[in-house]
C-alpha positions as CSV (number, residue, x, y, z in Angstrom):
1,X,-20.9,28.1,-21.3
2,X,-21.3,25.0,-19.3
3,X,-19.4,24.6,-16.0
4,X,-16.2,23.0,-16.0
5,X,-15.3,20.1,-13.6
6,X,-11.8,18.8,-12.9
7,X,-11.8,15.0,-12.1
8,X,-8.8,13.7,-10.1
9,X,-8.3,9.9,-10.7
10,X,-8.9,7.7,-13.6
11,X,-10.3,4.6,-11.9
12,X,-13.9,3.3,-11.5
13,X,-14.9,6.4,-9.4
14,X,-13.0,9.1,-11.5
15,X,-14.3,7.6,-15.0
16,X,-17.9,7.2,-13.5
17,X,-18.0,10.8,-12.4
18,X,-16.8,11.9,-16.0
19,X,-19.4,9.7,-17.9
20,X,-22.2,11.4,-15.7
21,X,-20.8,14.9,-15.9
22,X,-20.7,14.4,-19.7
23,X,-24.3,13.2,-19.8
24,X,-25.2,16.0,-17.9
25,X,-23.6,18.6,-20.0
26,X,-20.6,19.6,-18.1
27,X,-17.1,20.4,-19.3
28,X,-14.5,17.7,-18.0
29,X,-10.9,17.4,-17.8
30,X,-9.8,14.2,-16.0
31,X,-6.3,14.0,-14.5
32,X,-4.4,11.0,-13.2
33,X,-1.0,11.3,-11.6
34,X,-0.4,7.5,-12.3
35,X,-1.1,5.3,-15.4
36,X,-4.7,4.9,-16.3
37,X,-5.7,1.2,-16.8
38,X,-6.3,0.2,-20.5
39,X,-10.1,-0.6,-20.1
40,X,-10.8,3.0,-18.4
41,X,-8.8,4.8,-21.0
42,X,-10.8,3.2,-23.8
43,X,-14.1,4.3,-22.1
44,X,-12.6,7.8,-22.1
45,X,-11.6,7.8,-25.6
46,X,-14.9,6.5,-26.7
47,X,-16.8,9.1,-24.8
48,X,-14.4,12.0,-26.0
49,X,-13.6,12.9,-22.7
50,X,-10.4,15.0,-22.1
51,X,-7.8,13.5,-19.9
52,X,-4.3,13.2,-19.1
53,X,-2.0,10.6,-17.1
54,X,1.3,10.5,-15.5
55,X,0.7,14.1,-14.2
56,X,-1.5,16.7,-12.7
57,X,-1.5,20.1,-15.0
58,X,-2.2,22.4,-12.2
59,X,-3.1,25.4,-14.3
60,X,-6.0,23.2,-15.9
61,X,-7.2,21.8,-12.6
62,X,-7.2,24.9,-10.7
63,X,-9.3,26.6,-13.4
64,X,-12.3,24.3,-12.6
65,X,-15.3,25.3,-10.9
66,X,-15.5,22.1,-9.0
67,X,-13.2,19.3,-8.3
68,X,-14.3,15.6,-7.8
69,X,-11.7,13.5,-6.1
70,X,-11.2,10.0,-6.4
71,X,-11.3,8.3,-2.6
72,X,-7.7,6.9,-3.1
73,X,-6.2,10.7,-3.1
74,X,-5.5,11.8,0.5
75,X,-6.6,15.6,1.5
76,X,-2.8,16.2,2.0
77,X,-2.0,15.6,-1.6
78,X,-0.5,19.1,-2.8
79,X,-2.9,19.5,-5.7
80,X,-5.8,19.0,-3.3
81,X,-4.3,21.5,-0.6
82,X,-3.8,24.0,-3.5
83,X,-7.6,23.8,-4.6
84,X,-8.6,24.3,-1.1
85,X,-6.4,27.2,-0.7
86,X,-8.0,28.7,-3.8
87,X,-11.4,27.7,-2.4
88,X,-12.4,25.5,-5.3
89,X,-14.9,23.0,-3.7
90,X,-13.4,19.5,-3.5
91,X,-15.9,16.7,-3.3
92,X,-16.4,12.8,-3.6
93,X,-17.9,11.1,-6.9
94,X,-20.7,9.9,-4.6
95,X,-21.6,13.4,-3.6
96,X,-21.7,14.6,-7.1
97,X,-23.8,11.7,-8.2
98,X,-26.3,12.1,-5.5
99,X,-27.5,15.2,-7.6
100,X,-28.7,13.1,-10.4
101,X,-30.9,10.4,-8.6
102,X,-34.5,10.3,-7.3
103,X,-33.6,6.9,-5.6
104,X,-33.9,5.8,-1.9
105,X,-30.4,5.5,-0.9
106,X,-29.5,2.8,1.4
107,X,-26.1,3.5,2.5
108,X,-23.7,0.7,4.2
109,X,-20.4,1.6,5.9
110,X,-18.3,0.0,8.8
111,X,-14.7,-1.3,9.2
112,X,-15.6,-4.9,8.4
113,X,-18.6,-6.7,7.0
114,X,-20.1,-3.8,4.6
115,X,-19.5,-5.5,1.3
116,X,-21.3,-8.8,2.5
117,X,-24.1,-6.8,4.0
118,X,-24.5,-4.5,0.9
119,X,-24.7,-7.6,-1.4
120,X,-27.1,-9.2,0.9
121,X,-29.4,-6.3,1.0
122,X,-29.3,-5.9,-2.7
123,X,-29.9,-9.7,-3.0
124,X,-33.1,-9.5,-1.0
125,X,-34.4,-6.6,-2.4
126,X,-33.8,-7.5,-5.9
127,X,-35.4,-11.1,-5.3
128,X,-38.5,-9.1,-3.9
129,X,-39.0,-7.6,-7.2
130,X,-37.8,-3.9,-6.4
131,X,-36.2,-1.6,-9.0
132,X,-32.7,-1.7,-7.2
133,X,-29.3,-0.7,-8.1
134,X,-26.0,-1.8,-6.6
135,X,-23.1,0.6,-6.6
136,X,-20.3,2.4,-4.5
137,X,-17.4,0.6,-3.0
138,X,-18.7,-2.7,-4.7
139,X,-19.8,-3.1,-8.3
140,X,-19.8,0.1,-10.3
141,X,-19.3,3.5,-8.9
142,X,-22.6,5.3,-8.2
143,X,-21.9,7.9,-11.0
144,X,-21.2,5.3,-13.6
145,X,-24.3,3.5,-12.6
146,X,-26.5,6.6,-12.8
147,X,-24.8,7.5,-16.2
148,X,-26.8,4.4,-17.5
149,X,-30.3,4.8,-15.7
150,X,-31.7,5.9,-12.4
151,X,-33.4,3.3,-10.0
152,X,-36.1,3.4,-7.2
153,X,-33.8,2.4,-4.8
154,X,-29.9,2.3,-4.6
155,X,-27.9,0.0,-2.4
156,X,-24.4,1.7,-1.7
157,X,-21.3,0.3,0.1
158,X,-19.6,3.8,1.3
159,X,-16.0,3.8,2.5
160,X,-14.7,6.4,5.1
161,X,-12.5,8.0,2.1
162,X,-15.8,8.5,0.3
163,X,-17.5,9.9,3.4
164,X,-14.9,12.4,3.9
165,X,-15.9,13.9,0.7
166,X,-19.6,14.1,1.3
167,X,-21.3,17.2,2.3
168,X,-25.0,17.7,1.4
169,X,-25.4,13.7,0.6
170,X,-28.3,12.2,2.7
171,X,-28.9,8.5,3.2
172,X,-32.5,7.8,3.6
173,X,-31.2,4.7,5.5
174,X,-27.7,4.5,7.0
175,X,-26.3,1.3,8.0
176,X,-23.3,1.2,10.4
177,X,-21.9,-2.3,11.1
178,X,-19.1,-1.7,13.1
179,X,-16.1,0.9,14.0
180,X,-12.5,-0.8,14.3
181,X,-9.1,0.7,13.7
182,X,-8.4,0.7,9.9
183,X,-6.6,3.3,7.5
184,X,-5.3,5.1,10.4
185,X,-2.4,6.3,8.0
186,X,-5.1,8.4,6.5
187,X,-6.2,10.1,9.9
188,X,-3.0,11.0,11.3
189,X,-3.0,7.8,13.3
190,X,-5.8,9.2,15.4
191,X,-8.7,6.4,15.9
192,X,-11.3,9.4,17.0
193,X,-10.8,10.9,13.7
194,X,-11.5,7.8,11.8
195,X,-14.5,7.0,13.9
196,X,-15.9,10.6,13.3
197,X,-15.4,9.8,9.6
198,X,-17.6,6.8,9.8
199,X,-20.4,8.7,11.5
200,X,-20.6,11.1,8.5
201,X,-23.0,8.4,7.4
202,X,-25.8,10.1,9.5
203,X,-25.2,13.8,8.4
204,X,-28.1,15.5,7.0
205,X,-30.6,12.8,8.1
206,X,-34.2,13.7,9.3
207,X,-36.7,12.3,11.5
208,X,-38.0,10.5,8.5
209,X,-34.9,8.5,7.9
210,X,-33.5,5.4,9.5
211,X,-30.2,4.6,11.3
212,X,-29.4,0.8,11.6
213,X,-26.6,0.2,13.8
214,X,-24.6,-2.5,15.9
215,X,-25.5,-1.9,19.7
216,X,-22.6,-4.3,20.6
217,X,-20.1,-1.9,19.3
218,X,-18.8,0.3,22.1
219,X,-17.2,2.9,19.8
220,X,-20.7,3.3,18.0
221,X,-22.5,3.6,21.3
222,X,-20.1,6.1,22.8
223,X,-19.8,8.1,19.6
224,X,-23.9,8.1,19.2
225,X,-24.1,9.9,22.7
226,X,-22.1,12.9,21.1
227,X,-23.9,13.0,17.6
228,X,-26.9,14.9,16.6
229,X,-28.7,11.7,15.4
230,X,-32.2,13.0,14.0
231,X,-33.2,9.5,12.3
232,X,-35.1,6.9,13.8
233,X,-32.8,4.2,15.5
234,X,-32.7,0.6,14.8
235,X,-30.2,-1.1,16.8
236,X,-29.2,-4.9,16.3
237,X,-27.6,-7.1,19.1
238,X,-26.3,-10.6,19.7
239,X,-27.3,-10.3,23.5
240,X,-30.7,-11.1,24.7
241,X,-31.6,-7.3,25.0
242,X,-35.1,-6.8,23.7
243,X,-35.9,-3.9,21.3
244,X,-39.2,-2.7,20.3
245,X,-37.6,-1.5,17.1
246,X,-34.5,-3.5,16.0
247,X,-33.0,-7.0,16.2
248,X,-31.7,-9.2,18.9
249,X,-30.9,-12.8,19.5
250,X,-32.2,-15.6,21.8
251,X,-29.7,-18.3,22.6
252,X,-30.8,-22.0,22.4
253,X,-28.3,-23.4,25.0
254,X,-29.1,-27.0,24.0
255,X,-28.5,-26.4,20.1
256,X,-26.9,-23.3,19.2
257,X,-28.0,-23.7,15.4
258,X,-31.7,-23.5,16.6
259,X,-31.0,-20.1,18.3
260,X,-33.1,-17.3,17.2
261,X,-33.0,-14.0,15.5
262,X,-35.9,-11.8,16.4
263,X,-36.4,-8.9,14.2
264,X,-38.8,-6.1,15.7
265,X,-40.2,-3.8,13.2
266,X,-43.3,-1.7,13.3
267,X,-44.3,-4.0,16.4
268,X,-44.4,-6.7,14.2
269,X,-41.9,-9.8,14.9
270,X,-40.0,-11.8,12.5
271,X,-38.2,-14.9,13.7
272,X,-35.1,-16.7,12.1
273,X,-33.0,-19.5,13.1
274,X,-29.4,-19.6,12.5
275,X,-29.8,-22.7,10.4
276,X,-32.0,-20.9,7.9
277,X,-29.0,-18.7,7.0
278,X,-26.6,-19.4,4.3
279,X,-24.0,-17.3,6.0
280,X,-22.2,-18.5,9.2
281,X,-20.4,-17.0,11.9
282,X,-20.9,-14.3,14.5
283,X,-19.8,-11.3,12.1
284,X,-22.3,-12.7,9.6
285,X,-25.2,-12.9,12.0
286,X,-24.8,-9.1,12.4
287,X,-24.7,-8.6,8.7
288,X,-27.9,-10.8,8.2
289,X,-29.7,-8.7,11.1
290,X,-28.8,-5.5,9.4
291,X,-30.0,-6.6,6.0
292,X,-33.2,-8.0,7.7
293,X,-34.2,-4.9,9.4
294,X,-33.6,-3.0,6.0
295,X,-35.9,-5.5,4.4
296,X,-38.6,-5.4,6.8
297,X,-38.5,-1.6,6.8
298,X,-39.1,-2.0,2.8
299,X,-42.1,-4.2,4.0
300,X,-40.7,-7.4,2.0
301,X,-42.7,-10.3,2.9
302,X,-41.0,-12.7,5.4
303,X,-40.9,-15.7,3.4
304,X,-39.1,-13.6,0.5
305,X,-36.5,-12.5,3.1
306,X,-36.0,-16.1,4.6
307,X,-35.7,-17.6,0.9
308,X,-32.8,-14.7,0.1
309,X,-31.2,-15.2,3.3
310,X,-30.9,-19.0,2.6
311,X,-29.7,-19.1,-0.9
312,X,-27.2,-16.0,-0.7
313,X,-23.9,-16.7,-2.1
314,X,-20.9,-15.3,-0.1
315,X,-18.5,-12.7,-1.2
316,X,-15.4,-13.5,-3.3
317,X,-12.1,-13.1,-1.4
318,X,-14.0,-13.2,2.1
319,X,-13.8,-16.4,3.8
320,X,-14.0,-18.1,0.3
321,X,-13.5,-22.0,0.4
322,X,-10.9,-22.6,-2.5
323,X,-10.1,-26.2,-2.3
324,X,-9.4,-29.1,-0.2
325,X,-5.9,-30.7,-1.2
326,X,-4.7,-33.9,0.8
327,X,-7.1,-33.0,3.4
328,X,-5.8,-29.5,3.8
329,X,-8.7,-26.8,3.3
330,X,-7.6,-23.7,1.8
331,X,-9.5,-20.5,2.6
332,X,-9.2,-17.2,0.7
333,X,-9.8,-14.2,3.0
334,X,-7.8,-11.6,0.9
335,X,-10.5,-9.0,1.7
336,X,-9.4,-8.9,5.4
337,X,-7.2,-6.0,5.1
338,X,-7.4,-4.9,8.7
339,X,-7.0,-6.6,12.1
340,X,-10.6,-7.0,12.9
341,X,-11.7,-8.9,9.7
342,X,-8.6,-11.3,10.5
343,X,-10.1,-11.7,14.1
344,X,-13.3,-12.8,12.8
345,X,-11.7,-15.1,10.4
346,X,-9.5,-16.8,13.2
347,X,-12.4,-16.9,15.6
348,X,-14.5,-18.7,12.9
349,X,-11.7,-21.3,12.4
350,X,-12.7,-24.6,13.8
351,X,-9.4,-26.5,12.5
352,X,-5.5,-26.0,13.3
353,X,-4.8,-23.0,11.1
354,X,-1.6,-22.2,8.9
355,X,-2.2,-18.4,8.8
356,X,-0.6,-16.5,5.8
357,X,-0.5,-13.1,6.9
358,X,1.1,-9.6,6.1
359,X,1.4,-6.8,3.4
360,X,1.4,-3.0,3.7
361,X,0.9,-2.0,7.4
362,X,-1.8,0.5,8.1
363,X,-0.7,1.3,11.6
364,X,-1.7,-2.1,13.0
365,X,-1.7,-3.1,16.5
366,X,-1.7,-6.8,16.2
367,X,-1.9,-7.5,20.0
368,X,-5.7,-8.1,19.9
369,X,-5.0,-11.2,17.9
370,X,-2.4,-12.7,20.2
371,X,-5.1,-15.0,22.2
372,X,-6.6,-16.4,19.0
373,X,-3.3,-17.1,17.4
374,X,-2.0,-18.8,20.6
375,X,-5.2,-21.0,20.6
376,X,-5.8,-21.8,17.0
377,X,-2.6,-21.1,14.6
378,X,0.1,-23.7,14.4
379,X,2.2,-21.8,11.7
380,X,2.4,-18.3,10.4
381,X,3.6,-17.6,6.7
382,X,4.5,-13.9,6.5
383,X,3.7,-12.5,2.8
384,X,5.1,-9.0,2.7
385,X,8.2,-6.7,1.8
386,X,8.5,-5.9,5.6
387,X,7.3,-8.6,8.1
388,X,9.3,-7.5,11.1
389,X,6.3,-6.3,13.0
390,X,4.3,-9.5,12.6
391,X,7.2,-11.8,13.5
392,X,8.0,-9.8,16.6
393,X,4.5,-9.9,18.0
394,X,3.7,-13.3,17.3
395,X,7.1,-15.2,18.0
396,X,6.2,-15.7,21.7
397,X,3.0,-17.6,20.9
398,X,4.1,-19.4,17.5
399,X,7.4,-21.3,17.0
400,X,7.0,-21.7,13.3
401,X,6.9,-18.4,11.3
402,X,8.4,-18.3,7.8
403,X,8.9,-15.2,5.6
404,X,7.9,-15.1,1.8
405,X,7.6,-12.4,-0.9
406,X,5.7,-14.7,-3.4
407,X,2.4,-16.1,-3.3
408,X,3.5,-19.4,-5.0
409,X,6.0,-19.9,-2.4
410,X,3.7,-19.0,0.5
411,X,1.1,-21.6,-0.6
412,X,3.5,-24.3,-1.4
413,X,5.0,-23.7,2.1
414,X,1.7,-24.0,3.7
415,X,0.9,-27.1,1.9
416,X,4.2,-28.8,3.0
417,X,3.6,-27.7,6.6
418,X,-0.1,-28.9,6.6
419,X,-1.5,-32.3,7.4
420,X,-5.1,-33.6,6.9
421,X,-7.5,-31.7,8.9
422,X,-5.5,-28.5,8.8
423,X,-6.7,-25.1,7.4
424,X,-4.6,-22.9,5.5
425,X,-6.0,-19.3,5.9
426,X,-4.9,-16.4,3.7
427,X,-6.1,-13.5,6.0
428,X,-3.6,-10.7,5.5
429,X,-4.8,-8.1,8.0
430,X,-2.8,-5.7,6.0
431,X,-3.4,-3.7,2.6
432,X,-2.2,-5.6,-0.5
433,X,-0.1,-2.8,-2.3
434,X,3.4,-3.8,-1.5
435,X,3.1,-6.8,-3.5
436,X,-0.1,-6.8,-5.4
437,X,-2.4,-4.4,-7.1
438,X,-5.3,-4.9,-4.9
439,X,-6.7,-7.3,-2.5
440,X,-8.6,-9.0,-5.5
441,X,-5.5,-9.9,-7.4
442,X,-3.9,-11.2,-4.1
443,X,-7.0,-13.3,-3.8
444,X,-6.9,-14.4,-7.3
445,X,-3.2,-15.3,-7.1
446,X,-3.9,-17.3,-4.0
447,X,-6.6,-19.3,-5.6
448,X,-4.4,-20.0,-8.8
449,X,-1.5,-21.2,-6.4
450,X,-3.6,-23.5,-4.6
451,X,-5.2,-25.2,-7.9
452,X,-1.6,-25.4,-9.2
453,X,-0.4,-27.5,-6.1
C-alpha cells in the first residue's frame, strides 16, 4: 500500500504538492480550512485527488504518515500542534519536492529584493541557454513545476515560512539579500527568530556549495559569526572593499552613472557600469551584484550577462511605472509589504511624493521612515482598516494625512492633491489582507484606478 500524505492548504503550494505526490504514486488527502479557488479546484477534480474545503477533518489528517503544510499556515495552528504531538512529520512543499529533482538549486531569500533577484538570475541563465526552471515563491510552486518535468537548474525564491518547514533540503547556491524586520507576528515579535529562519537557507550546505550574501547588512554579518557555514562565501558590497571572491563597488565621483561594479570570481574580474543595467536604485544594484555572482559561477560569458542585465524587465508591482496623468506620475509598489521595501522606494524617489500607505500591520516600527517622509513626502493617504499607527507616527512631519478604505478614493485623492512634477507612490509597508486578496490584487486595483482617472 502506498504511503498516505495529508496536504494542508489548497493554493499553489498545496495543489502543486498534490500533483507531484500523485505522479509518484502516493495516496493523498488535501484539506483546506478556507475556500479553495475555482482554478485549483478544477485541477484537483481533473486529477482525481481527494480534497475537502471549509474544514479540517482531523481523523483523516492524523492518519497520514506525512503532512505537507502550505507556508501560510502557522505552526501554532491547532491541527499542526496536534500532528506534532502525535509525532507526524510536518514539512513544507519545497522540502517534499526536493526529493524528486536532480537539478542544481539556486535558492534566494531575504526580506526585500528576492523576487527581482530570482527573476534576474533566471533571465540571465535562460538567455545563456541553460535548461532552467523558475519556481518557489514566484511563478509555479516547485512541486507543481516538477510534476511536469525536471530541469538541470532550478531558480527558487524561498520565503522564511517555507524555510521553516525545510530540514533535509540543500541549496547548492544560497543567496541571502538582506534581513530586516518582517512577518514578526509569525515569530513571536522576536526579530532574532525571524533572522534565524532566514539563515536556514545555508543548512546542509557543504564546502562544494556557495553562499552569496550582502556584506553591507549588519544583521547578516553578525549572525554569520554564530553559524556553521561550510559553503564557500561570496560577499557583495556597495563599499570600495575589495574581495578576492565576490562583488564590490568603485564610485566615480564625477559621474555616478559611470561608477563600476567589480565582480571577482575565480580571480577573473568582470566590470559593469551602472548605466549598463536596466534596473536602477541602490537596492537593485545589490540584486544585480548577486545575480552576476551566480551567473559567473556558472561560467556564463560576460557579454551574455551584460546583455541580460541591460534588457531585463522589472517585476510587476515593484516600483512599476503605471502612467503620468496631468504631469503626476503614478508608481505601483504594492509588493512593498514591509518597512524596508518602502524605505527603498522613498529613497529612490526624486520628486515630491504623495504616499499611499497602510494595510494589515505586521508589527511595524515606522520610525525608520521618519527622516525620508519629512524630506520627500508632501501628503500621506492611509489605505487600511486601522490607520491610527501611521497617522500617529507621521503627523509630526507631514501635515496632510487622509484616511481612505477604498482604492478608487485613494487614487482620486492623490490626483486632486497632486500637481505637475509630483509622484504618487503606492508603497504600503503593510500586508494587503485587510482590504485586498493579496498584494497583486491591491496593485491591480491601483493600476485600474489610475487608468480610470
